[in-house]
C-alpha positions as CSV (number, residue, x, y, z in Angstrom):
1,M,51.0,115.5,106.1
2,E,54.0,115.6,103.8
3,S,54.4,113.2,100.9
4,W,57.5,111.7,100.1
5,T,58.5,110.6,96.6
6,R,61.8,108.8,95.7
7,P,63.1,110.1,92.2
8,Y,64.1,106.9,91.0
9,T,63.4,103.5,91.3
10,P,64.8,100.7,93.1
11,G,67.5,99.1,90.8
12,T,67.5,94.7,90.7
13,G,70.5,94.6,93.2
14,R,68.3,95.3,95.8
15,W,66.4,92.1,95.2
16,L,69.9,90.1,94.7
17,I,70.8,91.5,98.5
18,I,67.4,90.1,100.1
19,G,68.2,86.7,98.6
20,W,71.5,87.0,100.1
21,E,70.1,87.8,103.3
22,A,67.6,84.8,103.2
23,F,70.3,82.1,102.5
24,A,72.3,83.7,105.1
25,L,69.9,84.0,107.7
26,A,69.1,80.2,106.7
27,L,72.3,78.9,107.3
28,L,72.5,81.1,110.7
29,G,69.1,78.9,111.6
30,W,71.0,75.5,109.9
31,T,73.8,75.6,112.0
32,S,72.5,76.9,114.8
33,I,70.1,74.1,115.2
34,E,72.9,71.7,114.5
35,T,75.0,73.1,116.9
36,F,72.7,73.4,119.9
37,E,70.6,70.6,119.0
38,L,67.7,72.3,119.4
39,N,64.4,70.6,120.2
40,S,60.9,71.5,118.0
41,H,60.1,74.7,120.5
42,G,63.6,76.2,120.2
43,L,63.0,75.2,116.5
44,R,60.1,77.4,115.8
45,L,61.3,80.1,118.0
46,L,64.7,80.1,115.9
47,A,62.8,79.8,113.0
48,C,59.9,82.8,113.8
49,T,63.1,85.2,114.6
50,L,64.9,84.9,111.7
51,A,61.9,85.0,109.8
52,A,60.9,88.1,111.7
53,V,64.6,89.6,111.0
54,W,64.5,88.9,107.6
55,V,60.8,90.9,107.1
56,I,62.4,93.7,108.7
57,G,65.4,94.0,107.1
58,T,63.2,93.3,103.5
59,H,61.4,96.1,104.4
60,R,64.2,98.6,105.7
61,I,66.3,97.4,102.6
62,L,63.6,98.2,100.3
63,Q,62.8,101.2,101.8
64,M,66.1,102.9,101.8
65,G,67.2,106.0,99.7
66,A,66.2,109.5,99.3
67,Y,63.2,111.0,99.3
68,V,61.9,114.5,98.3
69,G,58.6,116.4,99.0
70,A,58.0,120.3,99.2
71,G,59.3,120.7,102.5
72,G,62.9,118.9,102.1
73,V,64.6,115.5,101.7
74,R,64.2,112.5,103.6
75,I,67.4,109.9,103.7
76,H,66.3,106.3,104.7
77,G,69.1,104.3,105.7
78,L,69.6,100.7,106.9
79,L,69.1,101.6,110.6
80,R,67.6,104.9,110.8
81,S,65.7,107.7,108.7
82,R,66.2,111.4,108.9
83,T,64.4,115.0,107.4
84,M,66.3,117.7,106.6
85,A,64.2,120.5,105.8
86,W,65.5,123.1,102.5
87,A,66.4,125.6,104.5
88,E,68.4,123.1,106.8
89,I,70.5,122.1,103.4
90,A,73.0,124.5,102.2
91,H,74.6,122.6,99.2
92,V,73.7,119.5,97.1
93,H,76.8,118.2,95.4
94,L,78.6,115.0,94.5
95,H,81.3,114.2,96.1
96,E,84.3,111.7,94.9
97,A,84.7,109.0,97.9
98,S,87.6,106.9,98.7
99,H,89.0,105.1,101.5
100,R,92.4,105.8,103.1
101,I,93.6,101.8,104.2
102,G,97.3,102.6,105.6
103,P,99.0,104.7,103.1
104,F,96.4,103.6,100.5
105,R,93.7,105.5,99.4
106,I,91.0,103.4,97.4
107,P,88.7,105.5,95.2
108,S,84.8,104.1,95.3
109,G,83.3,106.6,92.8
110,L,80.6,109.3,93.2
111,T,78.1,109.5,95.9
112,V,75.5,112.8,96.7
113,L,76.5,114.6,99.7
114,I,74.3,116.9,101.0
115,E,76.0,119.9,103.0
116,R,74.2,121.5,105.9
117,R,73.7,124.8,106.9
118,D,75.7,123.9,110.4
119,G,78.4,122.6,108.0
120,S,77.8,119.3,109.5
121,T,77.5,117.3,106.1
122,V,75.0,113.8,105.4
123,N,75.9,111.4,103.6
124,T,72.6,109.9,101.2
125,E,72.6,106.5,100.4
126,L,72.9,107.0,96.4
127,W,76.0,105.8,95.4
128,A,76.9,106.0,91.4
129,Q,78.5,102.3,92.1
130,G,75.0,101.6,94.3
131,V,72.9,98.7,94.0
132,D,70.2,100.9,92.3
133,F,72.8,102.8,90.0
134,H,75.4,100.6,89.1
135,S,74.3,99.8,85.5
136,R,72.4,103.3,85.1
137,P,74.5,105.8,85.3
138,N,72.1,108.0,83.7
139,L,70.0,108.0,85.9
140,F,72.0,108.4,89.1
141,R,72.9,111.7,87.1
142,A,69.3,112.4,86.8
143,V,69.1,112.2,90.4
144,Y,71.3,114.3,91.6
145,H,70.3,117.0,89.4
146,E,66.1,116.8,90.7
147,L,67.8,116.9,94.5
148,R,69.8,119.9,93.4
149,T,67.0,121.4,91.2
150,R,63.9,120.9,94.0
151,H,67.1,122.8,96.5
152,L,67.5,125.2,94.6
153,A,63.6,125.8,93.3
154,A,63.3,125.5,97.5
155,G,65.9,128.5,98.0
156,R,64.1,130.7,95.2
157,T,61.0,130.4,96.4
158,A,62.6,131.1,100.5
159,Q,64.1,134.6,99.2
160,G,60.7,135.3,97.2
161,Q,58.9,134.8,100.8
162,I,61.3,137.1,102.4
């Protein structure tokens, strides 16, 4: 079984998101109780459901990110995870992301982008302005260099085995 490690500690912004998520679900619960005039059975069911959603969401938020192992990289997103072997990856590089709204282009900052050998790209959860790196730009660069270094090392090892 492969051991996966996240080459950085999550930022404090994640806890703000988790707190905001709890507040939003509590507000949803309160408005649902008021709107539907729930009885005690409905109230308990709603409370348990919202608590379960919060626990699952919190777990996924805390697990989000890029993990590295000897065999490859694993990207945990909010809804799904994907694992790629180092041999499947062509390049790991920085990408200046931007969003287009009509004729305007709005820059959103640097992200780490993985190019696969089949030509497709994989977005990572690594964003220079994200919750993990917003106030720690040096850590963002260090994580990027860690991914690149491991990818290049895996490529040299694979070439040495051929």
